[in-house]
VOPANU-767636 format. One record per residue (C-alpha): y, x, z. Coordinates in steps of 0.05 Angstrom, whole numbers, padded with zeros to 5 digits. Layout:
VOPANU-767636
Y	X	Z .
...
end
This chain:
VOPANU-767636
-00028	-00078	-00122 .
-00035	-00125	-00181 .
-00086	-00167	-00146 .
-00075	-00238	-00125 .
-00096	-00286	-00071 .
-00101	-00361	-00080 .
-00037	-00394	-00057 .
-00074	-00457	-00038 .
-00147	-00445	-00019 .
-00160	-00514	00010 .
-00111	-00561	00043 .
-00156	-00571	00102 .
-00161	-00496	00113 .
-00086	-00489	00115 .
-00080	-00546	00165 .
-00132	-00512	00208 .
-00098	-00445	00201 .
-00034	-00472	00232 .
-00070	-00481	00298 .
-00106	-00413	00295 .
-00082	-00342	00305 .
-00052	-00310	00243 .
-00090	-00269	00191 .
-00078	-00194	00201 .
-00107	-00131	00171 .
-00158	-00129	00227 .
-00218	-00100	00190 .
-00264	-00116	00158 .
-00288	-00044	00154 .
-00259	-00018	00220 .
-00236	-00077	00264 .
-00189	-00040	00310 .
-00126	-00075	00337 .
-00074	-00024	00316 .
-00018	-00073	00330 .
-00040	-00084	00402 .
-00052	-00009	00411 .
00019	00008	00388 .
00051	-00046	00430 .
00015	-00028	00495 .
00062	-00004	00551 .
00015	00053	00568 .
00029	00087	00502 .
-00022	00113	00452 .
-00041	00177	00488 .
-00020	00242	00521 .
-00035	00316	00517 .
-00039	00366	00575 .
00028	00393	00598 .
00007	00462	00576 .
00006	00437	00504 .
00077	00409	00505 .
00117	00441	00449 .
00055	00460	00410 .
00070	00459	00335 .
00028	00413	00291 .
00035	00416	00215 .
00046	00349	00181 .
00038	00356	00106 .
00073	00300	00069 .
00135	00262	00089 .
00115	00193	00065 .
00105	00135	00113 .
00040	00162	00141 .
00068	00231	00153 .
00132	00207	00185 .
00095	00157	00230 .
00046	00212	00251 .
00102	00261	00264 .
00142	00209	00304 .
00083	00194	00350 .
00066	00268	00359 .
00138	00281	00379 .
00135	00225	00430 .
00074	00259	00461 .
00113	00323	00471 .
00084	00360	00411 .
00127	00392	00358 .
00110	00365	00289 .
00130	00409	00230 .
00137	00364	00169 .
00128	00393	00099 .
00153	00351	00041 .
00152	00371	-00032 .
00199	00318	-00059 .
00236	00270	-00013 .
00222	00233	00052 .
00189	00167	00037 .
00133	00182	-00011 .
00117	00117	-00048 .
00168	00081	-00005 .
00219	00103	-00057 .
00283	00065	-00066 .
00326	00084	-00126 .
00397	00067	-00143 .
00435	00061	-00208 .
00487	00113	-00228 .
00556	00084	-00232 .
00536	00016	-00203 .
00545	-00018	-00136 .
00506	00025	-00086 .
00477	-00038	-00055 .
00436	-00050	-00119 .
00367	-00020	-00108 .
00303	-00011	-00146 .
00237	-00005	-00109 .
00198	00045	-00150 .
00137	00042	-00105 .
00122	-00008	-00050 .
00167	-00068	-00055 .
00133	-00126	-00020 .
00099	-00129	00047 .
00054	-00184	00076 .
00061	-00209	00148 .
-00012	-00189	00159 .
00010	-00115	00159 .
00022	-00118	00233 .
00021	-00043	00247 .
00071	-00033	00191 .
00116	-00087	00220 .
00112	-00053	00288 .
00153	00004	00259 .
00195	-00039	00212 .
00218	-00081	00271 .
00227	-00019	00315 .
00281	00008	00267 .
00312	-00061	00256 .
00298	-00072	00182 .
00323	-00136	00152 .
00276	-00174	00105 .
00276	-00232	00057 .
00222	-00270	00018 .
00198	-00233	-00044 .
00200	-00274	-00108 .
00127	-00272	-00128 .
00104	-00322	-00181 .
00101	-00393	-00155 .
00122	-00370	-00085 .
00162	-00423	-00046 .
00226	-00382	-00051 .
00218	-00365	-00125 .
00264	-00412	-00165 .
00216	-00417	-00224 .
00159	-00382	-00259 .
00140	-00377	-00332 .
00069	-00363	-00352 .
00066	-00339	-00424 .
-00003	-00329	-00455 .
-00024	-00323	-00527 .
00046	-00343	-00550 .
00049	-00407	-00508 .
00096	-00412	-00448 .
00091	-00458	-00388 .
00150	-00468	-00340 .
00133	-00483	-00268 .
00165	-00489	-00200 .
00099	-00502	-00166 .
00026	-00496	-00185 .
00025	-00571	-00199 .
00070	-00559	-00259 .
00019	-00516	-00295 .
-00034	-00545	-00342 .
-00101	-00568	-00316 .
-00137	-00505	-00339 .
-00098	-00464	-00288 .
-00120	-00510	-00232 .
-00191	-00501	-00256 .
-00183	-00426	-00253 .
-00156	-00430	-00182 .
-00214	-00475	-00161 .
-00264	-00427	-00193 .
-00235	-00368	-00154 .
-00238	-00407	-00089 .
-00310	-00426	-00102 .
-00328	-00355	-00123 .
-00301	-00328	-00057 .
-00336	-00380	-00015 .
-00403	-00375	-00049 .
-00405	-00300	-00058 .
-00365	-00272	00000 .
-00365	-00322	00058 .
-00289	-00325	00052 .
-00273	-00379	00103 .
-00322	-00352	00154 .
-00294	-00282	00148 .
-00222	-00305	00153 .
-00239	-00345	00215 .
-00271	-00283	00246 .
-00210	-00241	00228 .
-00162	-00292	00257 .
-00200	-00294	00323 .
-00216	-00219	00321 .
-00289	-00234	00329 .
-00315	-00164	00319 .
-00390	-00179	00320 .
-00382	-00234	00268 .
-00337	-00191	00223 .
-00388	-00135	00226 .
-00446	-00182	00213 .
-00415	-00212	00150 .
-00386	-00146	00124 .
-00449	-00104	00135 .
-00489	-00152	00092 .
-00436	-00154	00037 .
-00427	-00079	00035 .
-00502	-00069	00025 .
-00504	-00124	-00027 .
-00440	-00110	-00066 .
-00424	-00035	-00063 .
-00450	-00026	-00134 .
-00415	-00087	-00162 .
-00351	-00088	-00203 .
-00299	-00142	-00192 .
-00313	-00169	-00262 .
-00387	-00169	-00250 .
-00376	-00208	-00186 .
-00338	-00261	-00226 .
-00391	-00264	-00280 .
-00446	-00274	-00229 .
-00411	-00335	-00201 .
-00429	-00403	-00233 .
-00357	-00423	-00220 .
-00333	-00370	-00270 .
-00384	-00383	-00325 .
-00326	-00396	-00373 .
-00299	-00334	-00408 .
-00234	-00371	-00419 .
-00226	-00380	-00344 .
-00241	-00307	-00331 .
-00191	-00286	-00384 .
-00135	-00330	-00355 .
-00151	-00306	-00285 .
-00148	-00234	-00308 .
-00082	-00243	-00343 .
-00046	-00288	-00294 .
-00084	-00299	-00230 .
-00050	-00334	-00172 .
-00002	-00299	-00125 .
00030	-00236	-00153 .
00000	-00230	-00222 .
-00063	-00218	-00262 .
-00127	-00186	-00237 .
-00152	-00154	-00301 .
-00131	-00083	-00285 .
-00174	-00087	-00223 .
-00235	-00113	-00260 .
-00271	-00045	-00264 .
-00260	-00032	-00190 .
-00308	-00046	-00133 .
-00308	-00119	-00111 .
-00305	-00093	-00040 .
-00234	-00069	-00054 .
-00214	-00139	-00074 .
-00247	-00173	-00016 .
-00209	-00129	00033 .
-00144	-00154	00002 .
-00160	-00229	00001 .
-00194	-00232	00069 .
-00134	-00202	00104 .
-00079	-00240	00067 .
-00052	-00174	00041 .
-00027	-00206	-00023 .
00005	-00268	00006 .
00073	-00290	00034 .
00106	-00224	00017 .
00174	-00201	00042 .
00221	-00149	00014 .
00263	-00100	00053 .
00338	-00112	00046 .
00368	-00046	00024 .
00302	-00016	00005 .
00235	00003	00037 .
00253	00077	00040 .
00297	00060	00099 .
00235	00056	00143 .
00214	00129	00140 .
00286	00152	00137 .
00304	00113	00200 .
00242	00138	00236 .
00262	00209	00216 .
00329	00199	00250 .
00307	00155	00308 .
00316	00181	00379 .
00261	00149	00421 .
00281	00121	00488 .
00215	00144	00518 .
00186	00212	00501 .
00152	00269	00536 .
00178	00341	00542 .
00236	00335	00494 .
00305	00316	00520 .
00335	00248	00505 .
00370	00249	00438 .
00313	00287	00404 .
00292	00262	00335 .
00248	00289	00280 .
00311	00306	00242 .
00338	00347	00301 .
00272	00383	00311 .
00275	00405	00237 .
00348	00424	00235 .
00361	00366	00188 .
00310	00378	00133 .
00234	00381	00129 .
00199	00445	00107 .
00188	00451	00031 .
00125	00439	-00009 .
00059	00469	00015 .
00029	00516	-00036 .
-00031	00543	00003 .
-00076	00519	00060 .
-00130	00563	00090 .
-00168	00576	00154 .
-00156	00639	00194 .
-00187	00671	00256 .
-00194	00627	00316 .
-00205	00566	00271 .
-00130	00560	00258 .
-00098	00526	00198 .
-00050	00572	00161 .
00003	00540	00116 .
00043	00575	00062 .
00103	00537	00034 .
00143	00542	-00031 .
00190	00594	-00001 .
00132	00640	00017 .
00139	00625	00091 .
00071	00629	00127 .
00058	00593	00191 .
-00007	00582	00230 .
-00025	00521	00270 .
-00080	00498	00316 .
-00078	00429	00284 .
-00052	00399	00219 .
-00048	00329	00188 .
-00052	00323	00112 .
-00021	00257	00088 .
-00006	00270	00015 .
-00050	00242	-00041 .
-00117	00278	-00034 .
-00118	00301	-00106 .
-00062	00349	-00086 .
-00116	00389	-00050 .
-00151	00400	-00116 .
-00092	00419	-00160 .
-00024	00431	-00130 .
-00046	00467	-00066 .
-00088	00530	-00064 .
-00142	00511	-00013 .
-00199	00546	00022 .
-00266	00512	00011 .
-00274	00521	00086 .
-00222	00469	00102 .
-00271	00411	00097 .
-00346	00401	00094 .
-00374	00398	00023 .
-00388	00324	00028 .
-00314	00312	00042 .
-00293	00354	-00017 .
-00341	00313	-00060 .
-00308	00249	-00035 .
-00239	00277	-00051 .
-00261	00296	-00121 .
-00289	00226	-00133 .
-00226	00190	-00112 .
-00202	00143	-00167 .
-00128	00128	-00174 .
-00093	00070	-00208 .
-00036	00084	-00256 .
00028	00043	-00248 .
00096	00038	-00281 .
00161	00000	-00270 .
00228	-00005	-00303 .
00291	-00035	-00271 .
00360	-00050	-00299 .
00423	-00072	-00263 .
00457	-00136	-00288 .
00525	-00167	-00276 .
00499	-00229	-00241 .
00435	-00272	-00233 .
00445	-00305	-00300 .
00373	-00329	-00300 .
00395	-00385	-00253 .
00439	-00415	-00307 .
00412	-00482	-00331 .
00390	-00495	-00402 .
00433	-00553	-00428 .
00374	-00584	-00465 .
00320	-00580	-00412 .
00357	-00572	-00346 .
00311	-00513	-00330 .
00329	-00442	-00309 .
00345	-00403	-00371 .
00297	-00348	-00348 .
00243	-00344	-00295 .
00197	-00296	-00259 .
00150	-00282	-00317 .
00075	-00268	-00324 .
00053	-00253	-00394 .
00000	-00219	-00436 .
00056	-00184	-00474 .
00075	-00112	-00460 .
00119	-00128	-00400 .
00063	-00164	-00361 .
00105	-00179	-00299 .
00181	-00189	-00296 .
00215	-00199	-00229 .
00286	-00225	-00217 .
00321	-00199	-00155 .
00388	-00222	-00130 .
00431	-00229	-00067 .
00467	-00293	-00087 .
00508	-00320	-00145 .
00565	-00281	-00177 .
00541	-00215	-00149 .
00508	-00158	-00187 .
00433	-00165	-00189 .
00371	-00127	-00211 .
00315	-00142	-00260 .
00247	-00109	-00257 .
00235	-00119	-00331 .
00164	-00094	-00328 .
00112	-00079	-00275 .
00046	-00055	-00303 .
-00019	-00021	-00283 .
-00074	00023	-00312 .
-00081	00017	-00388 .
-00017	-00025	-00391 .
00020	00030	-00353 .
-00008	00085	-00399 .
00023	00048	-00459 .
00091	00065	-00431 .
00077	00137	-00412 .
00101	00172	-00475 .
00165	00131	-00480 .
00234	00151	-00453 .
00269	00102	-00406 .
00313	00077	-00464 .
00252	00068	-00510 .
00217	00030	-00455 .
00278	-00015	-00446 .
00281	-00031	-00520 .
00207	-00051	-00524 .
00215	-00094	-00461 .
00276	-00130	-00487 .
00239	-00145	-00552 .
00179	-00172	-00513 .
00221	-00217	-00469 .
00263	-00241	-00528 .
00199	-00270	-00557 .
00191	-00311	-00493 .
00265	-00328	-00484 .
00295	-00328	-00554 .
00360	-00359	-00531 .
00374	-00310	-00474 .
00414	-00247	-00488 .
00391	-00202	-00431 .
00426	-00141	-00461 .
00496	-00169	-00454 .
00486	-00174	-00378 .
00462	-00102	-00368 .
00514	-00060	-00331 .
00479	00007	-00323 .
00423	00053	-00347 .
00351	00036	-00331 .
00310	00071	-00278 .
00236	00079	-00288 .
00174	00110	-00259 .
00103	00124	-00282 .
00066	00145	-00219 .
00010	00178	-00258 .
00062	00227	-00285 .
00094	00242	-00218 .
00073	00314	-00202 .
00063	00302	-00127 .
00026	00237	-00135 .
-00014	00235	-00201 .
-00026	00161	-00192 .
-00001	00100	-00154 .
-00057	00092	-00105 .
-00132	00099	-00096 .
-00179	00043	-00118 .
-00253	00053	-00106 .
-00301	00044	-00163 .
-00371	00015	-00152 .
-00414	00061	-00111 .
-00355	00095	-00078 .
-00363	00064	-00009 .
-00398	00125	00020 .
-00342	00170	-00005 .
-00290	00124	00025 .
-00325	00123	00092 .
-00327	00199	00096 .
-00252	00204	00085 .
-00232	00148	00131 .
-00276	00171	00189 .
-00255	00244	00183 .
-00208	00236	00243 .
-00269	00233	00290 .
-00291	00305	00288 .
-00340	00311	00346 .
-00398	00313	00297 .
-00366	00364	00250 .
-00382	00438	00256 .
-00328	00472	00299 .
-00305	00513	00239 .
-00289	00449	00201 .
-00245	00417	00254 .
-00170	00417	00266 .
-00144	00389	00200 .
-00140	00313	00196 .
-00134	00269	00135 .
-00086	00210	00134 .
-00048	00167	00084 .
-00062	00102	00049 .
-00108	00135	-00002 .
-00160	00151	00052 .
-00151	00082	00084 .
-00191	00020	00070 .
-00128	-00014	00046 .
-00101	00034	-00006 .
-00038	00010	-00040 .
-00014	-00023	00024 .
00034	00010	00074 .
-00010	-00016	00130 .
-00064	00034	00109 .
-00014	00091	00114 .
00004	00070	00185 .
-00067	00059	00209 .
-00092	00126	00184 .
-00031	00160	00215 .
-00050	00131	00283 .
-00122	00154	00272 .
-00099	00225	00257 .
-00053	00226	00317 .
-00112	00207	00360 .
-00152	00263	00328 .
-00098	00316	00341 .
-00090	00291	00413 .
-00164	00299	00426 .
-00167	00366	00390 .
-00114	00392	00438 .
-00149	00365	00500 .
-00110	00300	00507 .
-00133	00230	00526 .
-00113	00158	00521 .
-00099	00112	00580 .
-00163	00074	00599 .
-00124	00009	00592 .
-00107	00026	00519 .
-00165	00061	00485 .
-00150	00091	00417 .
-00188	00083	00351 .
-00232	00142	00365 .
-00248	00120	00436 .
-00282	00056	00411 .
-00307	00087	00346 .
-00381	00080	00361 .
-00375	00005	00373 .
-00335	-00011	00310 .
-00352	00046	00262 .
-00355	00027	00188 .
-00423	00009	00159 .
-00463	00071	00143 .
-00504	00063	00079 .
-00565	00108	00069 .
-00554	00171	00028 .
-00625	00177	00002 .
end
């Protein structure tokens, strides 16, 4: 996401935080301890022995689909993964033709907060190596340049920026405290105080569901200055500006800042796509029914099934899947993890797959556009010192120019490195859409030359650019979901779909998952959480249960269900 979180809310809060449990993505909408559930020695559930070997369709081989398939396999079921493109989804790591294969470009997810504890369960399981991600003004970022309206400011810490930026940060802190009980909610999340989380969040959902992010700022006395709102939109504090999120529901933003989702990020050494790929190949030490040495890869003969072209219900309330080769298979249960718009356009679907209210929610889903462009360079030349000023010749850059965000990624001096010349969202992303990779590169170099007139970036480039516009990717059609005001009810329908006891029998058996039906869209944590929800749904659908010592998300659903707003 482009959103930001204050890097220094209040000194006294940070001092207090050091003695409290950490912030995690525990709620606020559905405060279930996915991390504890996954780590429990009893496992996350079992199915009757008679169901061992039962095939379950898993549509989409992104992180959510691979996690769901991995857990189904461990239960003794046989997941059948369908993937239209490549394993990984928006955990997509690209490389540069003709360059050192260790040089990588994260086309999708590239930075992960420690609060994503269910995500880290799997990242640690497969032994991924991480390092701090160089967000603006982060402790491990050598320097940051903020360039607005033709004026540049060089900073190593927030204290190096002009007073107006401090005023903006203070306004944002005050806005969160006055309008969203920020400290109180974070304290409840740290201590996993479910009643308090639900008390605060229920009131805010009822109050703020119809409010935009920008409207929330405008209603705060702390942000009465347009200049402050403009700077906050263009720069923010943390990973970049907030302005592309301004039309979205303020509830989307609060979920991010409450849970520390946009703070203290780490990158995956070698690329984030390693996570789903390693899970695909992993041979669990403990699994039911299958012999030791079984992996998802071995169950599939090495490759997933191809793209799904049709989904429909058949007699006995089965889910019948047709793939791109024309192969037709029928399942008692299926998990759909691809972006939900695929059900409207790329896949021929029966109306009978879902209740009409769920179809309405899928149709109302709003996606954010996003684009990136990376180039390989001969070395991290940006760490060279300007002879006149003693400063880095180039820095991580936030600007109101076309590039918006420029990130500098290296593995040490005198080694090839990578520049993310531009990372943009929504309208800024659409400006790049008609341009070829080379045309994009030329505009970006011109934009950065205006900020760094004495730096010749071009002479350091050692390979062709790689780029992505997620809104133009045929199996995605957008980077991730972001609810607009009034969308809470739609979001609730999609997230809670895994609990199907109240659905008509002829609408059961297919389960939605993926970050775009999660409360934390745009974060890998949401992909993992909804995968675990769907696995619980399949397990129950096939007559399975969880261990009483480790209830699953559906077992405790009634106690922690998301707020239900009236429909009339």
